[in-house]
N, C-alpha and C positions, 0 to 999 in steps of 0.2 A: 524355617523361614523361606521355603522354596517358592512360595507364591509371590514374594516381594519382587518388584521390578529390578532388573539388573542392567547396568550400563554395559554396552559393548566395548570391551577394552582392546579390541583389535581393529585394524583397518584392513578391510578385505581388498585384495587386488582385483583389478578388472578381469584378469584371467590368470591361469596358473603359471604362465610363462613370464609374468611381469617381473622385471628386475628389481633388486633391492634398492637401486638408486631411485626408481620410480616411487617406491613405497616411502622412502625418506622425503621425496619431493612432496608427496601428498600430505605427510605429517606437517611439513613446514607451512602448508597452505591452510591448515585447520585454524579455526578461530581460537583465541586464548582460552575462552570458557570451555570449549570442547576438549582442549588439552588437559584442563584441570579435571574435567569429569572422568578422563581416562585414568587419572591417578587414583590409587587406592587411598582410603582413609584409615589410619591406624588408630588404636585406642588412645594413644597420646594426642593425636590430632583432634579426636573427638573431645577429650577432656580438657585440652588446653586452648583449643581454637573455636570449635563449633558450639559446644554446650555453653561456655561462658557468655558468648554473644546472645544466645537464646535466653539464658537465665536472666541476664541483665534486662532484656526486653520484657520478659514476663513480669519481673518485679516492678518495672516502671509502669506497666499497665495495671498491675494490682494495687498500686499505691497512688495512682493519679486521682486528682479531684475530678468528679464527673463534670464534663464540659471543657476541661483543660486540654490543650494540645501537647502531645508528647512527640518529640522529634525522632520517631522510630522509622527506619526504612523497612517497610513491610516486604518490599521486593528482596532485600538482602536477607531478611529473616526467613522468608519462604524458601529462598535458595539454599540456606543452611539446612533446613528441614529436608528439602528435596535430596540433597547430596547424602545426608545421613541415612535416609530411607533407602536410596539406591545402593548404598554401600553396606547394607545389612545391619544398621544400627537402630532399626525401628523399635525393638523391644526395650533396648537400653534408653532410648530417647523418651519413650512413653513412661517408663518407670521414673525417670529423672523428673519429668514434668509433674507427675502425680506427687512425687516426694516434695518438690519445691512448693507446690500450691498447698499441700497438706500442712507443711511447716508454717506457711503464712497464715492459714486459717486457725491453727492451734494458738498462735500468738494473738490473732484477732479475737478469738473466743475469750482468752484471758483478759484482754483489754476491755472488752464489753462487760465483764463480770465486775469490774471495779468502777464502773460508771455511776455517777450520782443518779438517783431515781428520777429526778426531774428531767434529766437529759437522756435517760435510757432509750426512750422510744425514738427520739431524733437521731441518736448515735447508731442505733441498730438499723434504722431505715437508711441512713447514709452508708453504712458498711455494706448493706445488701445491694443498694443501688451501685455502689462503687465496684462490687464484685461482678454484678451482672454486666456492667459496662465493660469491665476488663475482659470478660468472656467474648464480647463482641470483637475484640482484637486478637485474643489468644487463639480462638478456634480457627479463624481464617489462616493464621500463620502456620498452624499445624494441620492444615487441611489435607496435605498430601499423605501425611502419616495416618490421618483419620481414614482416608479412603483405602489405603493399601495395607493397613495393619489392624486398626481398631474395628472397622466395619467388616473386613473380610475374615479376620481371624478371631476377634473377640465378640463379634456379632452384636455390637452396640455402637454408639457414636460418642465422639469426644465431648460435645456439649452436654449430653445427658450425664456422662460420668463426672464432669466437673461441677455440675449443679448438685449431684448427689454428694459430693465432697462437702459443700456448704451445709447441706442438711445434716450430715453425719457429725461434722466437727464444730458446727456453730448452732444451727437452728434447733436441732434436737436437744442440745444441752441448755438452751436458753428458753425454749418455748414455755415451760412450766412457770417460769418467773416473769416472762414477757406478757403472757396473756392476762394475768391479773392487773398488771399496770395498764394495759390497753383497755380493760373493762372499766377501771377507775377513770381513765381519761375520757372514755366514751360517755360516762355518766356526768361529766362536767364539760359541756360543750365549749370548744375553742381553747381549752387549756393546751391542746395540741392542734396544730393546723389541720383542718379537714383534708387537705391535699396529702399531707404526710400520713395521716391515718389511712386514707383510702389506698394510697400507693403501697404502704406496708402490708395491709391486709391482702391485697391482690397478689403481691409478690410472694407472700408466705403460702397462699393457697396454690399458686402456680408451682412453687417448689415442691410442695407436698400436700395434696388435697386432703389427706387424713387429718391435718391440723384443724380443719373446720369442724370436725366432729368433737373436738375438745371444748369449743365455745361456739356452737352453731348459731345462736342468736346474735352474737357479736359479728360473725362473718356475714350473716344474712343482711346486715345493714349496708354492706359494701359490695356484696356479690349476689347475683340472682341464683335461684334454684338450690339454695342451701337447705332451706326448710321445706317440708312437704307443702303442696298447694293447699290454700285455705278451702274450707267447705262451707256450704250455705248454713249448716247447723251451728257454725261457730260465729256467725255475724253478730248476733246479739252480744256475745262476750266481747267482741272487738269494739262494738259501739260503747259498751260500758267502760272499757279500758280507756278509750279516748276521752270520755267524759271525766273519768277520774284524773287523767292527765291535766285536763283543763282546770279542774278544781284545785289540783296541786299547784299549778302555775299561778292561780289567783292569790295564793298565800306565799308564793316564793318571793324572797326579798329583792331579787334581781329582776323580777317581772316588771315590765314597763307597759302600762296601759296605753292603748292607741286612742288619741283624742278623736272627737267626732270629725274634726277637720282632716286629720290624717286618714281616717276611714274613707271619707269622701274622696280624698286625693287618690287613694289606692283603687277605689272602685271605678273612678273615672279614667285612670291611667293604665290599669292592668286588666286585660281581658282573660287572663289565665291565673291560676293559683300563684300566690307570692312564693317564690323559691327561697331557699335558705340564703342565697346571695343577695336577693332583694331585701330580705329581712335584716341582714347584717348591715347593709348600706343605710337602711332607714331606721336602724335600731329597734327592730320589731322582734319580740320574743318568738322563738321557733319551737314548735311542738316536735317531740320525738318520743317514740314508744318507751315506756318505763322498763319493760322487761324484754325488749327486742323481739316482739311478736311479729306477725306477718303483715303489718300495715305498711307495705312498701309504698303505696300511693299516698299514705298520710304522712310518712316520714319526711321531715324537712319542709313542711308546708305551714305557713303562718296563718292564723285565724284572722279573717278580716270581717 
């Protein structure tokens, strides 16, 4: 750990003939925090004083509801990390942080496994949002360790490593059961909030882009450039697919026909295609591709 910053534990005299009395006088004039930094940190100090404070802050951040205020002194927590790094506890601090978060994620993985199917998507989305928000507080607190230990010695960064932990201990273990539930929810519009669906798909892709290869047509409905670009030779197939969707909608029990009055209202008040939100507000059925093909411009547009 020779590359880690070290605090200067001595006070240099102005010249070699300065008396011991002058040195004592200089020490008396040092600020309290300077005196503290000159003191060494023992293993007992780390285990009983510094790490418990940091661990408590970590757990508060990991378990807080997104949007809630947690009364954590980031200045105090950053100071703890700074002192530990300066006193050669970087490696111990990093491994304790990883161990604490790993333990939390293992418990979270188990809790998600016992969720009711109807709540699975919402609970998983909440857990992922909660974790990503927690990283927004944890990473800045450990920024000094990230700079002088993780980036310089491990050749990575803290945010990347903590996101990998969620993939390893939660996402990878749930993805094979989560995607079929997402497919089913996608086939039944509004059984799950579109905002929740969109947010979850984007976060899963950002965590691990390889997830999109498991259900490319599902991810393509929420993210661009997942599927190959369409070609002119496929246009006739796309047109027929849309016509088939319209035929299916005509026989769907939940399909609500738009009266002539409603059509006139829409044509006179909307100069652009009716979006999914307009359709919901006006109770208009919304078209969506049956098999998740490349109709990005057609997806979410109501027929008028």
